[in-house]
C-alpha positions as CSV (number, residue, x, y, z in Angstrom):
1,X,0.0,0.0,0.0
2,X,1.4,3.4,-0.9
3,X,2.1,6.1,1.6
4,X,-0.8,8.2,0.3
5,X,-3.2,5.3,0.7
6,X,-2.0,4.6,4.2
7,X,-2.5,8.2,5.3
8,X,-6.0,8.4,3.8
9,X,-6.9,5.1,5.4
10,X,-5.6,6.2,8.8
11,X,-7.6,9.4,8.7
12,X,-10.8,7.5,7.7
13,X,-10.4,5.0,10.5
14,X,-10.1,7.9,13.0
15,X,-13.2,9.5,11.7
16,X,-15.2,6.3,11.7
17,X,-14.1,5.6,15.3
18,X,-15.2,9.1,16.3
19,X,-11.7,10.2,17.1
20,X,-12.0,13.7,15.6
21,X,-9.1,15.1,17.7
22,X,-6.8,12.5,16.4
23,X,-8.0,13.1,12.8
24,X,-7.4,16.8,13.1
25,X,-3.9,16.3,14.4
26,X,-3.2,14.1,11.4
27,X,-5.0,16.4,9.0
28,X,-2.7,19.3,10.0
29,X,0.3,17.3,8.5
30,X,-1.6,15.9,5.5
31,X,-1.5,17.2,1.9
32,X,-4.7,18.9,0.6
33,X,-5.0,16.2,-2.1
34,X,-5.1,13.5,0.6
35,X,-7.7,15.4,2.6
36,X,-9.7,15.7,-0.7
37,X,-9.6,11.9,-1.0
38,X,-10.8,11.6,2.6
39,X,-13.8,13.8,2.0
40,X,-14.7,11.9,-1.2
41,X,-14.7,8.6,0.7
42,X,-17.3,9.8,3.3
43,X,-21.0,9.9,3.0
44,X,-22.8,13.3,2.9
45,X,-23.4,13.6,6.6
46,X,-19.9,12.6,7.6
47,X,-18.4,14.9,5.0
48,X,-20.3,17.9,6.3
49,X,-19.3,17.1,9.9
50,X,-15.6,16.8,8.9
51,X,-15.6,20.0,6.8
52,X,-17.1,21.9,9.8
53,X,-14.6,20.4,12.2
54,X,-11.5,21.2,10.1
55,X,-10.0,24.7,10.2
56,X,-11.3,26.8,7.4
57,X,-7.9,26.9,5.6
58,X,-7.8,23.1,5.5
59,X,-11.5,22.7,4.6
60,X,-11.2,25.0,1.6
61,X,-8.0,23.3,0.3
62,X,-9.5,19.8,0.8
63,X,-12.8,20.8,-1.0
64,X,-10.8,22.1,-4.0
65,X,-8.9,18.9,-4.2
66,X,-12.0,16.6,-4.3
67,X,-11.9,14.5,-7.5
68,X,-15.7,14.7,-7.8
69,X,-16.9,18.3,-8.4
70,X,-20.5,17.2,-7.8
71,X,-19.7,16.1,-4.3
72,X,-17.9,19.4,-3.7
73,X,-20.9,21.4,-4.9
74,X,-23.4,19.4,-2.8
75,X,-21.3,20.0,0.3
76,X,-21.2,23.7,-0.3
77,X,-24.9,23.8,-0.9
78,X,-25.5,22.1,2.5
79,X,-23.1,24.6,4.2
80,X,-24.9,27.5,2.5
81,X,-28.2,26.5,4.1
82,X,-27.0,25.1,7.4
83,X,-23.9,27.2,8.2
84,X,-23.3,30.1,5.8
85,X,-20.8,31.5,8.4
86,X,-18.6,28.4,8.1
87,X,-18.9,28.5,4.3
88,X,-17.9,32.2,4.3
89,X,-14.8,31.5,6.4
90,X,-13.8,28.8,4.0
91,X,-14.2,31.0,1.0
92,X,-12.2,33.8,2.7
93,X,-9.2,31.5,3.2
94,X,-8.9,30.6,-0.5
95,X,-7.3,32.6,-3.3
96,X,-9.9,34.6,-5.2
97,X,-9.9,32.3,-8.3
98,X,-10.4,29.2,-6.2
99,X,-13.0,30.9,-4.1
100,X,-14.9,31.8,-7.3
101,X,-14.6,28.1,-8.5
102,X,-15.9,26.9,-5.2
103,X,-19.1,29.0,-5.2
104,X,-19.5,29.4,-9.0
105,X,-21.6,26.3,-9.5
106,X,-24.1,27.2,-6.7
107,X,-27.6,28.7,-7.1
108,X,-27.6,32.5,-6.9
109,X,-29.4,32.3,-3.5
110,X,-26.7,30.0,-2.1
111,X,-24.0,32.2,-3.5
112,X,-25.5,35.3,-1.8
113,X,-25.8,33.5,1.6
114,X,-22.1,32.6,1.5
115,X,-20.8,35.9,0.0
116,X,-22.7,37.8,2.6
117,X,-20.3,36.4,5.1
118,X,-17.2,37.3,3.1
119,X,-15.6,40.7,3.9
120,X,-13.8,41.2,0.6
121,X,-16.3,39.8,-1.8
122,X,-15.8,42.3,-4.7
123,X,-12.9,40.4,-6.4
124,X,-14.8,37.1,-6.2
125,X,-18.0,38.7,-7.6
126,X,-15.9,40.2,-10.4
127,X,-14.5,36.7,-11.4
128,X,-18.0,35.2,-11.2
129,X,-19.1,37.4,-14.1
130,X,-17.0,35.4,-16.5
131,X,-17.7,32.0,-18.0
132,X,-15.8,29.5,-15.9
133,X,-14.3,28.0,-19.1
134,X,-12.7,31.2,-20.3
135,X,-9.5,33.1,-19.3
136,X,-11.6,35.4,-17.1
137,X,-13.1,32.4,-15.3
138,X,-9.6,30.9,-14.8
139,X,-7.7,34.0,-13.8
140,X,-6.8,35.4,-10.4
141,X,-6.9,39.1,-9.8
142,X,-4.0,38.8,-7.4
143,X,-1.0,40.0,-9.4
144,X,2.2,41.7,-8.5
145,X,2.7,45.0,-10.3
146,X,5.3,47.8,-10.4
147,X,5.2,51.2,-12.1
148,X,7.2,51.8,-15.2
149,X,8.7,55.0,-13.8
150,X,9.8,53.4,-10.5
151,X,13.5,52.7,-9.7
152,X,14.7,49.2,-9.2
153,X,15.2,49.9,-5.5
154,X,11.6,51.2,-5.1
155,X,10.4,48.2,-7.1
156,X,12.1,45.7,-4.8
157,X,10.5,47.4,-1.8
158,X,7.1,47.3,-3.5
159,X,7.5,43.5,-4.2
160,X,8.3,42.9,-0.5
161,X,5.1,44.6,0.5
162,X,2.9,42.8,-2.1
163,X,4.5,39.4,-1.2
164,X,2.9,39.7,2.3
165,X,-0.5,39.6,0.6
166,X,0.2,37.2,-2.3
167,X,1.6,33.9,-1.3
168,X,3.3,32.9,-4.6
169,X,4.1,34.8,-7.8
170,X,6.1,34.0,-10.9
171,X,5.6,37.1,-12.9
172,X,6.0,40.8,-12.2
173,X,4.0,43.0,-14.4
174,X,4.9,46.6,-15.4
175,X,1.9,49.0,-15.5
176,X,1.3,52.7,-15.9
177,X,-0.7,54.9,-13.5
178,X,-4.0,53.6,-15.1
179,X,-3.0,49.9,-14.7
180,X,-2.5,49.4,-18.4
181,X,-0.1,46.5,-19.0
182,X,3.3,47.7,-20.5
183,X,5.5,44.6,-20.0
184,X,7.0,42.0,-17.8
185,X,9.9,42.6,-15.3
186,X,12.4,39.7,-15.1
187,X,13.2,39.3,-11.4
188,X,16.8,38.5,-12.3
189,X,17.2,41.8,-14.1
190,X,15.6,43.6,-11.2
191,X,17.8,42.1,-8.4
192,X,21.1,42.4,-10.4
193,X,20.6,46.0,-11.5
194,X,21.6,49.2,-9.8
195,X,19.1,50.6,-7.4
196,X,18.7,53.8,-9.4
197,X,17.8,52.0,-12.7
198,X,14.3,52.8,-14.0
199,X,12.0,49.8,-14.4
200,X,11.0,50.9,-17.9
201,X,14.6,50.2,-19.0
202,X,14.6,46.7,-17.4
203,X,11.2,45.4,-18.5
204,X,10.5,43.1,-21.5
205,X,7.6,42.9,-23.8
206,X,4.9,40.4,-22.9
207,X,5.0,37.5,-25.3
208,X,1.3,36.9,-25.0
209,X,-1.7,38.6,-23.5
210,X,-5.3,37.3,-23.7
211,X,-8.8,38.8,-23.4
212,X,-11.0,37.5,-20.6
213,X,-13.4,35.9,-23.1
214,X,-10.8,33.6,-24.6
215,X,-11.6,29.9,-24.3
216,X,-9.6,28.1,-21.7
217,X,-8.3,25.5,-24.2
218,X,-6.8,28.3,-26.3
219,X,-5.2,29.8,-23.2
220,X,-3.6,26.4,-22.4
221,X,-2.3,26.1,-26.0
222,X,-0.8,29.5,-25.9
223,X,1.0,28.9,-22.6
224,X,2.3,25.6,-23.8
225,X,3.5,27.1,-27.1
226,X,5.4,30.0,-25.5
227,X,6.5,28.1,-22.3
228,X,5.4,30.9,-19.9
229,X,4.5,30.3,-16.2
230,X,1.6,32.8,-16.4
231,X,-0.3,34.8,-19.0
232,X,-1.8,38.2,-18.3
233,X,-5.5,38.9,-18.9
234,X,-6.3,42.3,-20.2
235,X,-9.5,44.2,-21.2
236,X,-9.9,45.7,-24.7
237,X,-8.2,48.9,-23.6
238,X,-5.1,47.0,-22.4
239,X,-5.9,47.3,-18.6
240,X,-4.5,44.4,-16.6
241,X,-7.3,42.4,-15.1
242,X,-5.4,39.4,-13.7
243,X,-3.4,36.4,-14.8
244,X,-3.9,32.7,-15.5
245,X,-1.1,30.6,-13.9
246,X,0.3,27.3,-15.0
247,X,-1.3,25.3,-12.2
248,X,-4.8,26.4,-13.5
249,X,-3.8,25.3,-17.0
250,X,-2.7,21.9,-15.8
251,X,-6.2,21.4,-14.4
252,X,-7.7,22.5,-17.7
253,X,-5.6,20.1,-19.8
254,X,-6.5,17.2,-17.5
255,X,-10.2,18.1,-17.6
256,X,-10.3,18.6,-21.4
257,X,-8.4,15.3,-22.0
258,X,-10.9,13.5,-19.7
259,X,-13.8,15.1,-21.6
260,X,-12.4,14.1,-25.0
261,X,-11.7,10.6,-23.8
262,X,-15.3,10.2,-22.6
263,X,-16.7,11.6,-25.8
264,X,-14.4,9.4,-27.9
265,X,-15.9,6.4,-26.2
266,X,-19.5,7.5,-26.7
267,X,-20.1,8.6,-23.1
268,X,-21.0,12.0,-21.7
269,X,-18.3,14.3,-20.3
270,X,-20.9,15.3,-17.6
271,X,-21.2,11.8,-16.2
272,X,-19.7,12.0,-12.7
273,X,-18.4,9.2,-10.7
274,X,-21.1,9.5,-8.1
275,X,-23.9,10.1,-10.7
276,X,-26.8,7.6,-10.7
277,X,-27.1,4.8,-13.3
278,X,-29.9,6.6,-15.0
279,X,-27.6,9.4,-16.1
280,X,-25.2,6.8,-17.5
281,X,-28.1,5.3,-19.5
282,X,-29.2,8.7,-20.9
283,X,-25.7,9.6,-22.0
284,X,-24.8,6.3,-23.6
285,X,-28.0,4.8,-25.0
286,X,-28.3,7.2,-28.0
287,X,-24.8,6.3,-29.3
288,X,-25.4,2.6,-28.7
289,X,-28.6,2.9,-30.8
290,X,-26.8,4.7,-33.6
291,X,-24.1,2.0,-33.4
292,X,-26.8,-0.6,-33.7
293,X,-28.1,1.0,-36.9
294,X,-24.7,1.1,-38.5
295,X,-24.0,-2.5,-37.4
296,X,-27.3,-3.5,-39.1
297,X,-26.1,-1.9,-42.3
298,X,-22.9,-4.0,-42.1
299,X,-25.0,-7.1,-41.4
300,X,-27.3,-6.4,-44.3
301,X,-24.4,-6.1,-46.7
302,X,-23.0,-9.4,-45.4
303,X,-26.4,-11.1,-45.9
304,X,-26.3,-10.3,-49.6
305,X,-23.4,-12.7,-49.9
306,X,-25.0,-15.6,-48.1
307,X,-24.4,-17.8,-51.2
308,X,-20.6,-17.2,-51.0
309,X,-20.6,-18.1,-47.3
310,X,-22.5,-21.3,-48.0
311,X,-20.1,-22.3,-50.7
312,X,-16.9,-21.3,-48.9
313,X,-17.2,-21.7,-45.1
314,X,-13.6,-20.5,-44.5
315,X,-14.9,-17.0,-45.2
316,X,-16.5,-17.1,-41.7
317,X,-12.9,-17.3,-40.3
318,X,-11.7,-14.3,-42.2
319,X,-14.7,-12.0,-42.0
320,X,-14.2,-10.8,-38.4
321,X,-10.5,-10.5,-38.9
322,X,-10.9,-8.2,-41.9
323,X,-13.5,-6.1,-40.2
324,X,-11.7,-6.0,-36.9
325,X,-8.3,-5.0,-38.4
326,X,-10.1,-2.2,-40.3
327,X,-11.7,-1.0,-37.1
328,X,-8.4,-0.9,-35.2
329,X,-6.6,0.9,-38.1
330,X,-9.4,3.4,-38.2
331,X,-9.3,4.0,-34.5
332,X,-5.6,4.6,-34.7
333,X,-5.9,7.3,-37.4
334,X,-8.9,8.7,-35.7
335,X,-7.2,9.1,-32.3
336,X,-4.3,11.0,-33.8
337,X,-6.4,13.2,-36.0
338,X,-8.8,14.1,-33.1
339,X,-5.8,15.0,-31.0
340,X,-4.5,17.3,-33.7
341,X,-7.8,19.0,-34.0
342,X,-8.2,19.4,-30.2
343,X,-4.8,20.9,-29.8
344,X,-5.0,23.1,-32.9
345,X,-2.0,21.4,-34.5
346,X,-3.4,21.5,-38.1
347,X,-2.2,24.7,-39.8
348,X,-4.7,26.5,-42.0
349,X,-5.1,24.9,-45.4
350,X,-3.0,21.8,-44.4
351,X,-5.9,19.4,-43.7
352,X,-5.1,17.5,-47.0
353,X,-1.6,16.8,-45.6
354,X,-3.1,15.1,-42.6
355,X,-5.4,12.9,-44.8
356,X,-2.5,12.1,-47.1
357,X,-0.3,11.0,-44.3
358,X,-2.9,8.7,-42.8
359,X,-3.8,7.4,-46.3
360,X,-0.2,6.3,-47.0
361,X,0.2,4.9,-43.5
362,X,-3.0,2.9,-43.9
363,X,-1.9,1.6,-47.3
364,X,1.6,0.5,-46.1
365,X,0.2,-1.1,-43.0
366,X,-2.4,-2.9,-45.0
367,X,0.2,-4.3,-47.4
368,X,2.3,-5.6,-44.6
369,X,-0.6,-7.1,-42.6
370,X,-2.1,-8.5,-45.8
371,X,1.2,-10.3,-46.6
372,X,1.3,-11.8,-43.1
373,X,-2.4,-12.9,-43.3
374,X,-1.8,-14.4,-46.7
375,X,1.1,-16.6,-45.3
376,X,-1.3,-17.6,-42.5
377,X,-4.0,-18.5,-45.0
378,X,-1.5,-20.7,-46.9
379,X,-0.3,-22.3,-43.6
380,X,-3.9,-23.1,-42.7
381,X,-4.4,-24.8,-46.1
382,X,-6.9,-22.2,-47.4
383,X,-5.2,-22.1,-50.8
384,X,-3.3,-19.4,-52.7
385,X,-6.4,-17.9,-54.4
386,X,-8.2,-17.3,-51.1
387,X,-4.9,-16.0,-49.7
388,X,-4.9,-13.4,-52.5
389,X,-8.5,-12.4,-51.6
390,X,-7.5,-12.0,-47.9
391,X,-4.4,-9.9,-48.9
392,X,-6.4,-7.5,-51.1
393,X,-9.3,-7.3,-48.6
394,X,-7.0,-6.4,-45.6
395,X,-4.9,-4.0,-47.6
396,X,-7.9,-2.3,-49.0
397,X,-9.8,-2.1,-45.7
398,X,-6.8,-0.7,-43.8
399,X,-6.3,1.9,-46.6
400,X,-10.0,2.9,-46.2
401,X,-9.6,2.9,-42.4
402,X,-6.6,5.3,-42.5
403,X,-8.3,7.6,-45.0
404,X,-11.7,7.7,-43.2
405,X,-10.0,7.9,-39.8
406,X,-8.5,11.2,-40.8
407,X,-11.2,12.5,-43.2
408,X,-14.3,12.0,-41.0
409,X,-13.1,14.0,-37.9
410,X,-11.8,16.8,-40.2
411,X,-15.1,17.0,-42.0
412,X,-17.1,16.9,-38.8
413,X,-15.0,19.7,-37.3
414,X,-15.4,21.7,-40.5
415,X,-19.2,21.7,-40.1
416,X,-19.1,22.5,-36.4
417,X,-19.7,19.0,-35.0
418,X,-17.3,17.8,-32.2
419,X,-15.2,15.1,-33.9
420,X,-14.5,13.4,-30.5
421,X,-18.2,12.6,-30.1
422,X,-19.4,11.2,-33.5
423,X,-16.3,10.1,-35.4
424,X,-15.8,6.6,-34.0
425,X,-19.4,5.5,-35.0
426,X,-19.0,6.5,-38.6
427,X,-15.4,5.2,-39.0
428,X,-16.4,1.9,-37.6
429,X,-19.4,1.7,-39.9
430,X,-17.2,2.5,-42.9
431,X,-14.6,-0.1,-42.1
432,X,-17.2,-2.8,-41.3
433,X,-19.1,-2.3,-44.5
434,X,-15.9,-2.0,-46.7
435,X,-14.4,-5.0,-45.1
436,X,-17.4,-7.2,-45.9
437,X,-17.7,-5.8,-49.4
438,X,-14.1,-6.3,-50.2
439,X,-13.9,-9.8,-48.7
440,X,-17.1,-11.2,-50.3
441,X,-16.9,-9.1,-53.5
442,X,-13.3,-10.3,-54.2
443,X,-14.2,-13.8,-53.4
444,X,-17.1,-13.7,-55.9
445,X,-14.9,-12.0,-58.6
446,X,-11.7,-14.0,-58.1
447,X,-12.9,-17.4,-57.0
448,X,-16.2,-17.5,-58.9
449,X,-18.0,-18.6,-55.8
């Protein structure tokens, strides 16, 4: 058992034995992520009791680390009704961006109950104005700034004062008297320069700056592209509103990857771990029904060649192999293409290059796999003519799989449909139908069956 699992288990045992004092002593030394796992493992009543027993600074950090956001929201809803004072204390202990995340999913009435207990609520309310999946929803208004006309010595003193209010900072922004962003001040340049040097002479241009309405995925792509620890958020007039830091972007990337993975498998990105089975049925059943329809098309095509199957039973052996290999090849091309689309890695006007690459890869893979399958057919005594049919069917189906695996997600994205949601159904349908047509059609043409 890992050290983390041991700590979580120990804290849970103390809670279940009613030893809250022992739990609190252990919680003071625990990481917020471990406390988040503890809260997730408790039922609603126990979780509420533990949150109220913990110091506000630990409760807030633990709630933010809970893996299931639905549980976090339910706990805050209960606190808003039963103990808004406790909820307000928790919110006050958090950085403004995390505080906004904690109350952002609540009903307006619950938000007001909690924020009424918060002394400095203005910054949180300002952040709540923005869509949570935009730069404005991610940013924190807590930034370190210095004036462009200040000296290096004065700037260092200003940083010392601001560091008392802001726990961590990686960027120092240079602003004018109206808080318009002028540049970034490298800390190394600041501490190694003469005390009388002017900040304007030391600052550098900001590589990127983003508006508050920019989608969070685009913010993550920009930060990854330019390798910056934080990106400033500015209004249309260039006034500095806040910053998005790398730790927020990591959470975004993880959330988006999880969402795309769930969509790719035909399930809903909104399906939470603790959600009831009815929600899982609602999110999955439509795609399963669509998959049934496409599978029926493939079955109907196969039924048109019943005569060939009756005459050559060995086709039953090869039919699932040809269809399955095509499905796997299509999934490979599809996964790579959807990732390129999601990360914005396809330059304007270069979609044909993506299709061309997957087309060639599918063709070469098909030829190699076809040769191997032909040798297997000969070894099984199926004869050289059937071996040729298998070779051509596998090569052709993997060629189709690579082409469709790239073309379909690009086409869906072009018309505004999320390729992660619908692509796999259509690619599978294409490879199943093409595999059956190739295998039976070639059998009829080349073997005269």
